C-alpha positions as CSV (number, residue, x, y, z in Angstrom):
1,M,0.0,0.0,0.0
2,K,2.9,2.3,0.8
3,Q,4.3,1.7,-2.6
4,F,0.9,2.4,-4.2
5,F,0.6,5.8,-2.6
6,K,4.1,6.7,-3.5
7,M,3.4,5.9,-7.2
8,F,0.0,7.6,-7.0
9,F,1.3,10.9,-5.7
10,A,4.3,10.9,-8.1
11,S,1.8,10.5,-11.0
12,L,-0.5,13.1,-9.6
13,L,2.4,15.6,-9.3
14,A,3.5,14.9,-12.9
15,M,-0.1,15.5,-14.1
16,V,-0.3,18.8,-12.1
17,V,3.1,20.0,-13.4
18,T,2.2,19.1,-17.0
19,G,-1.2,20.8,-16.6
20,V,0.4,24.0,-15.3
21,I,2.8,24.1,-18.2
22,I,0.1,23.5,-20.8
23,L,-2.1,26.1,-19.2
24,G,0.7,28.6,-19.2
25,L,1.5,27.9,-22.8
26,F,-2.2,28.3,-23.7
27,I,-2.3,31.7,-22.0
28,G,0.8,32.6,-23.9
29,V,-1.0,31.8,-27.2
30,I,-4.0,33.9,-26.3
31,V,-1.7,36.9,-25.3
32,N,0.2,36.5,-28.6
33,L,-3.0,36.4,-30.7
34,V,-4.4,39.5,-29.0
35,S,-1.1,41.2,-29.5
36,K,-1.2,40.3,-33.2
37,A,-4.7,41.5,-33.6
38,S,-3.9,44.8,-31.9
39,N,-0.9,45.4,-34.2
40,A,-2.5,44.0,-37.4
41,D,-3.4,47.4,-38.7
42,G,-0.8,49.2,-36.7
43,E,2.3,51.1,-37.8
44,N,4.9,49.3,-39.8
45,K,7.9,49.0,-37.5
46,L,10.4,48.9,-40.3
47,K,12.7,51.9,-40.1
48,A,14.3,54.0,-42.8
49,N,17.9,53.2,-44.0
50,S,17.6,49.6,-42.7
51,V,19.9,46.7,-43.6
52,L,18.3,43.3,-44.2
53,V,20.4,40.6,-42.6
54,V,20.6,37.1,-44.2
55,D,22.0,34.7,-41.7
56,L,23.3,31.6,-43.4
57,G,23.5,29.8,-40.0
58,K,19.7,29.7,-39.9
59,R,18.0,26.6,-41.2
60,L,15.5,27.4,-43.9
61,H,12.7,24.8,-43.9
62,E,10.3,24.9,-46.8
63,Q,7.5,26.2,-44.7
64,G,7.7,29.1,-42.2
65,E,7.1,28.5,-38.5
66,S,4.9,30.6,-36.3
67,N,5.8,31.0,-32.6
68,S,2.9,31.4,-30.1
69,L,5.5,31.0,-27.4
70,A,7.0,34.4,-28.3
71,A,4.9,36.0,-25.6
72,F,7.1,34.3,-23.0
73,S,10.4,35.4,-24.5
74,A,12.1,38.0,-26.7
75,D,11.7,35.8,-29.7
76,I,9.7,37.1,-32.7
77,S,6.4,35.4,-33.6
78,Y,7.4,34.0,-37.0
79,N,10.4,32.1,-38.3
80,A,10.8,32.5,-42.1
81,G,10.9,29.5,-44.4
82,L,12.5,29.3,-47.8
83,Y,9.5,30.7,-49.7
84,D,9.2,33.5,-47.2
85,A,12.9,34.4,-47.6
86,L,12.8,34.4,-51.4
87,K,9.7,36.7,-51.3
88,A,11.3,39.0,-48.8
89,I,14.5,39.4,-50.8
90,D,12.4,40.1,-53.9
91,H,10.3,42.6,-52.0
92,A,13.4,44.4,-50.6
93,K,14.4,45.4,-54.1
94,G,11.6,48.0,-54.2
95,D,11.4,48.8,-50.5
96,N,12.7,52.3,-49.9
97,N,13.4,51.5,-46.3
98,I,15.9,48.8,-47.2
99,K,19.2,50.2,-48.3
100,G,20.9,46.9,-48.8
101,I,21.6,43.4,-47.7
102,L,24.3,42.0,-45.4
103,V,24.9,38.2,-45.6
104,K,26.4,36.7,-42.4
105,L,28.6,33.9,-43.5
106,E,28.0,31.3,-40.9
107,P,28.3,27.6,-41.6
108,S,25.0,26.7,-43.3
109,P,22.8,23.7,-42.4
110,N,20.9,24.0,-45.6
111,G,21.1,21.8,-48.7
112,W,22.7,22.8,-51.9
113,A,19.5,23.3,-53.9
114,T,18.2,25.6,-51.1
115,M,21.4,27.6,-51.2
116,Q,21.2,27.7,-55.0
117,Q,17.7,29.3,-54.8
118,L,18.8,31.7,-52.1
119,R,21.9,32.7,-54.2
120,A,19.7,33.3,-57.3
121,G,17.4,35.5,-55.2
122,L,20.4,37.6,-54.1
123,V,21.8,37.9,-57.6
124,D,18.4,39.2,-58.7
125,F,18.4,41.6,-55.8
126,K,21.5,43.3,-57.2
127,K,19.5,44.5,-60.1
128,S,18.0,47.1,-57.7
129,G,21.3,48.8,-57.5
130,K,21.4,48.5,-53.7
131,F,24.5,47.2,-52.0
132,L,25.0,43.5,-51.2
133,Y,27.8,42.8,-48.6
134,A,29.0,39.5,-47.2
135,Y,31.1,39.1,-44.0
136,G,32.4,36.0,-42.2
137,E,34.9,35.0,-39.6
138,D,35.2,31.5,-40.9
139,I,34.0,31.1,-44.5
140,T,33.1,27.6,-45.5
141,Q,32.7,26.5,-49.1
142,G,28.9,26.6,-48.8
143,G,29.1,30.1,-47.3
144,Y,31.4,31.3,-50.1
145,Y,29.0,29.9,-52.7
146,I,26.4,32.4,-51.5
147,A,28.9,35.1,-50.8
148,S,30.2,35.0,-54.4
149,A,27.0,36.8,-55.4
150,A,27.9,39.9,-53.2
151,D,29.4,43.2,-54.4
152,S,32.0,42.9,-51.6
153,V,33.1,39.9,-49.5
154,F,35.0,40.6,-46.3
155,L,36.9,38.1,-44.1
156,N,38.1,38.5,-40.5
157,P,41.9,39.2,-40.6
158,V,42.6,36.0,-38.5
159,G,39.6,34.0,-39.8
160,G,39.4,30.9,-42.0
161,F,38.7,30.4,-45.6
162,E,37.8,27.0,-47.0
163,L,38.6,26.0,-50.6
164,K,39.4,22.3,-51.0
165,G,36.8,20.6,-53.2
166,F,33.8,18.4,-52.1
167,A,33.7,15.0,-50.4
168,T,31.1,12.6,-49.2
169,V,32.0,10.3,-46.3
170,I,29.9,7.2,-45.6
171,P,30.2,5.1,-42.4
172,F,29.9,1.3,-42.7
173,F,28.5,-0.9,-39.9
174,K,29.1,-4.4,-41.2
175,G,32.0,-5.0,-38.8
176,S,30.1,-3.8,-35.8
177,L,27.1,-6.0,-36.7
178,E,29.4,-9.0,-37.0
179,K,30.9,-8.3,-33.5
180,L,27.4,-8.1,-32.1
181,E,26.4,-11.2,-34.1
182,L,23.5,-9.3,-35.4
183,K,22.7,-10.6,-38.9
184,P,21.2,-8.2,-41.5
185,E,18.9,-9.8,-44.0
186,I,18.9,-7.5,-47.0
187,F,16.8,-7.4,-50.2
188,Y,17.0,-4.8,-52.9
189,A,16.2,-4.1,-56.6
190,G,18.5,-1.9,-58.6
191,K,22.3,-2.2,-58.7
192,F,22.7,1.5,-57.6
193,K,20.2,1.1,-54.7
194,S,22.8,1.3,-52.0
195,A,20.6,2.2,-49.1
196,T,21.6,-1.0,-47.4
197,E,25.3,-0.9,-48.4
198,P,26.5,0.4,-45.0
199,F,25.1,-2.8,-43.4
200,R,26.3,-5.3,-46.0
201,A,29.7,-4.0,-47.1
202,E,32.9,-2.5,-45.8
203,K,33.4,0.1,-48.5
204,I,31.7,1.9,-51.3
205,S,30.7,-0.3,-54.2
206,D,31.8,0.6,-57.8
207,P,28.2,1.5,-58.9
208,N,27.7,3.7,-55.8
209,R,31.1,5.3,-56.3
210,A,30.2,6.2,-59.8
211,Q,27.0,7.9,-58.8
212,I,28.6,9.8,-55.9
213,T,31.4,10.9,-58.2
214,R,28.8,12.1,-60.7
215,Y,26.8,14.3,-58.4
216,L,29.9,15.6,-56.6
217,Q,31.3,16.8,-60.0
218,G,27.9,18.5,-60.7
219,F,28.0,20.3,-57.4
220,W,31.6,21.3,-57.8
221,S,31.1,22.6,-61.3
222,E,28.3,24.8,-59.9
223,F,30.5,26.1,-57.1
224,L,33.3,26.9,-59.6
225,L,31.0,28.9,-61.8
226,A,29.8,30.9,-58.8
227,A,33.4,31.6,-57.7
228,V,34.4,32.7,-61.2
229,Q,31.5,35.3,-61.2
230,H,33.1,37.0,-58.2
231,T,36.8,36.6,-59.0
232,H,36.5,37.2,-62.7
233,S,39.1,34.4,-63.3
234,D,38.2,31.0,-64.7
235,T,37.1,27.6,-63.4
236,A,40.5,26.0,-64.1
237,T,42.3,28.5,-61.9
238,I,39.8,28.1,-59.0
239,A,40.0,24.3,-59.2
240,Q,43.9,24.5,-59.2
241,L,43.8,26.6,-56.0
242,A,41.6,24.0,-54.4
243,N,43.7,21.0,-55.6
244,T,47.0,22.6,-54.5
245,G,45.7,23.8,-51.1
246,A,46.9,27.3,-52.1
247,V,44.5,29.1,-49.7
248,Q,45.8,28.6,-46.2
249,F,45.6,32.0,-44.6
250,P,43.2,35.0,-45.0
251,A,45.9,36.9,-47.0
252,D,45.8,34.1,-49.6
253,A,42.1,34.6,-50.1
254,V,42.7,38.3,-50.8
255,R,45.7,37.5,-53.1
256,Y,43.6,35.3,-55.3
257,K,40.7,37.8,-55.2
258,L,38.3,35.3,-53.6
259,V,37.5,38.0,-51.0
260,D,37.7,41.8,-51.3
261,G,39.4,42.6,-48.1
262,L,40.2,41.7,-44.5
263,R,38.0,43.5,-42.0
264,Y,37.1,43.3,-38.4
265,W,33.4,43.6,-37.7
266,D,33.7,47.3,-36.5
267,E,35.3,48.1,-39.8
268,V,32.5,46.4,-41.8
269,E,30.0,48.4,-39.8
270,H,32.0,51.6,-40.6
271,D,31.4,50.8,-44.3
272,L,27.7,50.1,-43.6
273,R,27.3,53.5,-41.9
274,S,28.6,55.1,-45.0
275,K,26.2,53.1,-47.2
276,T,23.2,53.8,-45.1
277,G,24.0,57.4,-44.1
278,T,24.1,56.4,-40.4
279,A,26.0,58.7,-38.1
280,E,28.7,57.3,-35.9
281,K,26.7,58.0,-32.7
282,D,23.6,56.3,-34.1
283,K,22.8,52.5,-34.2
284,I,22.7,50.9,-37.6
285,E,19.1,49.6,-38.2
286,Y,19.5,45.9,-38.9
287,I,16.4,43.8,-39.6
288,S,16.5,40.0,-39.6
289,M,14.9,37.9,-42.3
290,D,12.3,36.7,-39.8
291,E,11.4,40.2,-38.8
292,Y,11.3,41.5,-42.3
293,T,9.1,38.6,-43.4
294,E,6.4,39.7,-41.0
295,N,6.4,43.1,-42.7
296,V,6.2,41.5,-46.2
297,K,3.4,39.2,-45.2
298,R,1.3,42.2,-44.1
299,D,1.6,43.7,-47.6
300,R,0.4,40.7,-49.5
301,K,-2.9,41.3,-51.3
302,L,-5.8,38.9,-51.1
303,N,-7.3,37.3,-54.2
304,D,-10.1,34.8,-54.8
305,K,-8.0,33.0,-57.4
306,K,-5.2,31.1,-55.6
307,I,-2.2,29.0,-56.5
308,A,-1.6,26.7,-53.5
309,V,2.0,25.6,-52.7
310,L,1.5,22.2,-50.9
311,I,4.6,21.6,-48.7
312,A,5.9,18.0,-48.5
313,E,9.1,18.0,-46.5
314,G,10.8,15.1,-44.7
315,S,10.8,11.3,-44.8
316,I,7.7,9.6,-46.1
317,V,5.9,7.6,-43.3
318,D,2.6,5.8,-42.9
319,G,-0.3,7.2,-41.0
320,E,-0.7,10.4,-39.1
321,Q,2.1,13.0,-38.6
322,N,3.7,12.6,-35.2
323,N,7.0,14.5,-35.7
324,D,8.0,17.8,-37.2
325,Y,9.0,17.8,-40.9
326,E,7.8,14.4,-42.0
327,I,5.4,13.5,-44.8
328,A,2.8,11.3,-43.2
329,S,0.5,9.7,-45.7
330,E,-2.8,10.2,-43.8
331,T,-2.1,13.8,-43.0
332,L,-0.9,14.8,-46.5
333,V,-3.8,13.0,-48.1
334,D,-6.2,15.0,-46.0
335,N,-4.5,18.2,-47.1
336,I,-4.6,17.1,-50.8
337,R,-8.4,16.5,-50.5
338,K,-9.0,19.9,-49.0
339,L,-7.2,21.6,-51.9
340,A,-9.0,19.5,-54.4
341,K,-12.4,20.6,-53.0
342,N,-11.4,24.3,-52.7
343,D,-12.8,26.0,-55.8
344,K,-10.7,29.1,-55.1
345,V,-7.5,27.1,-55.6
346,K,-7.0,27.0,-59.3
347,A,-3.7,25.0,-59.4
348,V,-1.4,23.2,-56.9
349,V,2.3,23.3,-56.7
350,L,3.6,20.3,-54.8
351,R,6.9,21.4,-53.2
352,V,8.8,18.2,-52.5
353,N,11.9,18.1,-50.3
354,S,12.2,14.4,-49.4
355,P,14.6,11.5,-49.5
356,G,11.7,9.1,-49.7
357,G,10.6,6.4,-47.2
358,S,7.7,4.0,-47.0
359,A,6.7,2.5,-50.4
360,L,3.1,2.0,-49.2
361,A,2.8,5.6,-48.0
362,S,4.2,6.8,-51.3
363,E,1.6,4.9,-53.2
364,V,-1.2,6.2,-51.0
365,I,-0.1,9.8,-51.6
366,L,0.4,9.3,-55.4
367,R,-3.1,8.0,-55.7
368,E,-4.6,11.1,-54.1
369,L,-2.5,13.3,-56.3
370,Q,-3.8,11.5,-59.3
371,L,-7.3,12.3,-58.3
372,L,-6.4,16.0,-57.6
373,R,-4.8,16.3,-61.1
374,K,-8.2,15.3,-62.7
375,K,-9.6,18.5,-61.1
376,K,-6.9,21.1,-61.5
377,P,-3.2,21.4,-62.7
378,L,-0.5,19.8,-60.6
379,I,3.0,21.1,-60.8
380,V,6.0,19.7,-58.8
381,S,8.8,21.8,-57.5
382,M,11.8,19.9,-56.2
383,G,14.0,21.2,-53.3
384,D,17.2,19.7,-52.0
385,Y,15.9,16.1,-52.4
386,A,13.0,14.5,-54.3
387,A,14.4,11.1,-54.5
388,S,13.1,7.5,-54.4
389,G,9.7,7.9,-52.7
390,G,10.1,11.6,-53.2
391,Y,10.3,11.1,-56.9
392,Y,7.5,8.5,-56.8
393,I,5.0,11.0,-55.5
394,S,6.3,13.5,-58.1
395,C,6.4,11.5,-61.3
396,Q,2.8,11.9,-62.5
397,A,2.5,15.7,-62.2
398,D,1.8,17.8,-65.3
399,S,5.2,19.3,-65.1
400,I,8.3,18.8,-62.8
401,F,10.9,21.5,-62.1
402,A,14.1,21.0,-60.2
403,M,17.2,23.0,-59.3
404,S,20.4,21.8,-61.1
405,N,21.7,20.7,-57.6
406,T,18.6,18.9,-56.6
407,I,19.1,15.2,-55.7
408,T,16.4,13.1,-57.5
409,G,15.8,9.8,-59.1
410,S,16.9,6.8,-57.0
411,I,14.2,4.7,-58.6
412,G,14.6,1.5,-56.7
413,V,13.3,-0.5,-53.7
414,F,14.8,-2.3,-50.7
415,S,13.7,-4.2,-47.7
416,M,15.8,-5.0,-44.6
417,M,15.4,-6.8,-41.4
418,F,17.8,-8.1,-38.7
419,S,18.1,-11.6,-37.2
420,T,18.9,-11.4,-33.5
421,E,19.2,-15.2,-33.1
422,D,23.0,-15.5,-32.7
423,L,23.2,-12.3,-30.6
424,M,20.5,-13.5,-28.2
425,K,21.9,-17.0,-27.9
426,N,25.6,-16.4,-27.8
427,K,25.7,-13.0,-26.0
428,L,22.7,-13.3,-23.7
429,G,22.0,-17.0,-23.5
430,V,18.4,-16.5,-24.7
431,T,16.8,-19.0,-27.1
432,F,13.4,-19.1,-28.7
433,D,11.0,-21.8,-29.6
434,N,7.5,-21.8,-31.0
435,V,4.3,-23.6,-31.8
436,K,2.6,-22.6,-35.1
437,T,-0.3,-23.8,-37.2
438,G,1.4,-23.1,-40.6
439,P,4.9,-22.8,-42.0
440,Y,4.6,-19.0,-42.3
441,A,2.8,-18.2,-39.1
442,D,5.8,-16.6,-37.4
443,F,7.1,-14.9,-40.6
444,P,8.5,-12.2,-40.7
445,T,10.5,-12.6,-37.5
446,G,13.6,-11.1,-35.9
447,V,14.4,-14.0,-33.6
448,R,15.6,-16.4,-36.2
449,T,17.3,-16.3,-39.6
450,L,14.9,-16.5,-42.6
451,T,14.7,-19.7,-44.5
452,A,15.6,-19.6,-48.2
453,D,12.0,-19.8,-49.2
454,E,11.1,-16.9,-46.9
455,G,14.0,-14.8,-48.3
456,Q,12.8,-15.4,-51.8
457,R,9.3,-14.2,-50.8
458,V,10.7,-11.0,-49.6
459,Q,12.8,-10.5,-52.7
460,N,9.7,-11.2,-54.9
461,S,7.9,-8.5,-53.0
462,V,10.7,-6.0,-53.6
463,D,10.9,-6.9,-57.3
464,T,7.2,-6.5,-57.7
465,I,7.2,-3.1,-56.1
466,Y,10.2,-2.0,-58.1
467,H,8.2,-3.0,-61.3
468,I,5.3,-0.9,-60.1
469,F,7.6,2.0,-59.4
470,K,9.0,1.9,-62.9
471,S,5.5,1.6,-64.3
472,R,4.3,4.7,-62.5
473,V,7.3,6.6,-63.8
474,A,6.7,5.3,-67.4
475,E,3.1,6.4,-67.3
476,G,3.8,9.8,-65.8
477,R,6.8,10.6,-67.9
478,K,5.3,9.0,-71.1
479,M,8.3,6.8,-71.8
480,D,8.8,3.1,-72.4
481,I,9.4,1.1,-69.2
482,A,12.7,-0.3,-70.6
483,L,14.0,3.2,-71.0
484,V,12.9,4.0,-67.4
485,D,14.8,0.9,-66.3
486,S,18.0,2.3,-67.8
487,F,17.6,5.5,-65.7
488,A,16.4,3.6,-62.6
489,Q,18.4,0.8,-60.9
490,G,18.3,3.0,-57.7
491,R,20.6,5.6,-59.3
492,V,20.8,9.1,-57.9
493,W,20.8,12.0,-60.4
494,T,21.3,15.7,-60.1
495,G,18.6,17.9,-61.4
496,S,20.7,18.7,-64.5
497,D,21.2,15.0,-65.2
498,A,17.5,14.3,-64.6
499,L,16.6,16.9,-67.2
500,D,18.8,15.2,-69.8
501,R,16.9,12.0,-69.1
502,H,13.5,13.6,-69.1
503,L,12.9,12.7,-65.5
504,V,12.1,16.5,-65.0
505,D,10.8,19.1,-67.4
506,G,13.0,22.1,-66.5
507,I,15.5,23.7,-64.3
508,G,14.1,26.3,-61.9
509,G,13.0,27.1,-58.4
510,L,9.6,27.5,-56.8
511,D,8.9,30.7,-58.6
512,R,9.1,29.0,-62.0
513,A,6.8,26.2,-60.9
514,I,4.2,28.8,-59.6
515,K,4.3,30.6,-62.9
516,S,3.9,27.3,-64.8
517,A,0.9,26.4,-62.6
518,A,-0.7,29.8,-63.2
519,A,-0.3,29.4,-66.9
520,M,-1.8,26.0,-66.9
521,A,-4.7,27.3,-64.9
522,K,-5.0,30.3,-67.2
523,V,-4.9,32.9,-64.4
524,S,-2.8,36.0,-64.5
525,D,-4.0,37.7,-61.3
526,Y,-3.7,35.4,-58.3
527,Q,-2.6,35.0,-54.7
528,V,0.0,32.4,-53.7
529,I,-0.8,30.5,-50.5
530,T,1.3,27.9,-48.7
531,F,-0.5,24.8,-47.4
532,P,-0.8,23.6,-44.7
533,E,-0.7,26.7,-42.4
534,P,2.8,27.4,-41.0
535,M,3.7,25.1,-38.2
536,D,3.4,26.5,-34.7
537,K,6.0,25.8,-32.0
538,F,3.2,25.4,-29.5
539,E,1.6,22.7,-31.6
540,S,4.9,21.0,-32.1
541,L,5.5,20.9,-28.4
542,L,2.1,19.4,-27.8
543,R,2.8,16.8,-30.5
544,K,5.9,15.8,-28.6
545,F,3.7,15.1,-25.5
546,K,1.4,12.9,-27.6
547,G,2.6,9.3,-27.4
548,N,5.8,10.4,-25.9
549,T,7.0,11.4,-22.4
550,A,8.4,14.9,-21.7
551,A,11.6,13.2,-20.6
552,A,12.0,11.3,-23.9
553,A,11.4,14.5,-25.8
554,A,14.0,16.3,-23.7
555,V,16.5,13.5,-24.3
556,Q,15.9,13.6,-28.0
557,A,16.4,17.4,-28.1
558,T,19.6,17.1,-26.1
559,L,21.0,14.4,-28.4
560,Q,20.3,16.5,-31.4
561,S,22.0,19.5,-29.8
562,E,25.1,17.6,-28.6
563,L,25.6,15.4,-31.7
564,G,25.1,18.2,-34.2
565,E,25.5,17.0,-37.8
566,E,26.1,13.4,-36.5
567,Y,22.6,13.3,-35.1
568,E,21.4,12.4,-38.7
569,W,23.3,9.1,-38.4
570,Y,21.7,8.4,-35.0
571,R,18.3,9.1,-36.4
572,Q,18.8,6.8,-39.3
573,L,19.9,4.0,-37.1
574,K,16.9,4.6,-34.9
575,D,14.6,4.5,-37.9
576,L,15.8,1.0,-38.8
577,R,13.2,-0.2,-36.4
578,K,10.4,1.4,-38.4
579,M,11.6,-0.1,-41.7
580,N,12.2,-3.6,-40.4
581,G,10.7,-5.9,-43.1
582,K,9.0,-3.1,-45.0
583,A,9.4,-2.2,-48.6
584,M,11.2,1.1,-48.7
585,M,11.8,3.7,-51.4
586,Q,14.5,5.8,-49.8
587,L,17.8,7.5,-50.6
588,P,20.9,5.4,-50.2
589,Y,22.1,7.4,-47.2
590,H,22.1,10.9,-45.8
591,I,23.9,12.8,-48.5
592,S,26.3,15.2,-46.9
593,V,28.6,17.2,-49.2
594,K,31.5,19.0,-47.6
């Protein structure tokens, strides 16, 4: 009884604390909404002679994120997404309050296609005649790719400058699995479908090495062209500097005209004062992308004719959405149906930024998109990734647009499970036995190795789904299935290579896809809306409470913070549980280019 009361009061205390937290957050939401309402028609807070700051260290998701929790902190109430940022930069060209843009050259967590669109927006901004500065204390290659669009690039006198070429590093776990006596049972279709390679090999296979080399060369060529635009030299010269390691010190970056000068931050600010007409005693009016986006959103005009940008970002999973930035089949299908029924929506742009995932979920989503397309035009715009399942849900649109650095294709299927039989017996002394009414009653299972017959059944399933995948592409792209097979085999393509193989229809960003959708819908005056509504941090927090403990959510957040970029590998290993025995359409691995 004593133990009962101990557990009872502990549970009661946890419920009370959780209730207080949620109540406080709820009050914060109300306060924030009232504040917004009172300021909706208020004075624009943007001041004259402002400098718009583009911080490359900020992650730009496809969709913006509202922040109802801002009432409890100094945070602003909206975090800009990629679409918001591009619209804001375009708006700044004609905004008399914006004198120019400063790019903070922090290491960027964004993908190459995202940075390519951001750079294109900055290049277009320069047509306004306003200044575009870039400053960094440690300029990475990704940072310099963006900085090369600037009028002037400044580096801290004792800072770092990276120019070395690109590399992709892949970890292999075969040896670890052998030590644990954990046996992977792997089935795949497509010689390039290397999603399972880290678990069945000790090094990169020849087909995989070929596709990695191809996309790295594409990215590097794009980088060299950007660098040449700033240095006014040639690609061979820049490549030679990288290959010889010629840039070791800040002075080297100046010598080879990669940067325009070495400056401390106060010296950069001195230049900005001159550009903005700000006196030495006065503060320079900086405005962040998030803050400026809120101003731009106020100025957007309403229209009954709408082009909807439907955001599909993250891995493709079955069922309802439980995590931020994932494409859950049930949730996305619900949104597709809403857009199909909305007569004000004249066309839909599906914005895909996904490495793929569940084959079943991809098919469920594609079916709903097929029904939508019967009612109104459907255009696909690809972001950093639209590969495997991401390409599957894209392939039957009226038109597909990708950036040249988009990773797409990967038309292939795999299935993987692990036998724990030897691990449990030899490491822990645990054995299993069973009674069953039929030979397949305990299939699939992780407690024993599959029989040859069971393995063949799994392979047959993978081969069948691979054939369906190729058939869907052949139908959508209007090409023979044999031709699709020559481009498939699980091979990854850049957007440029995909265009050459008619897997996409054109090179361009979200703006080009929106114009194409409007043209197909035969509307010239329209409003662009993003769908679903921007994610709210409060809703995200509540989602973490659903089906999860606060402690587990805190541990996950801590791991992500501590592991940094390596968290992606932890997440993928954790996701192995979800894909155990399932047919998957997913990228070979997390593509990281450095």
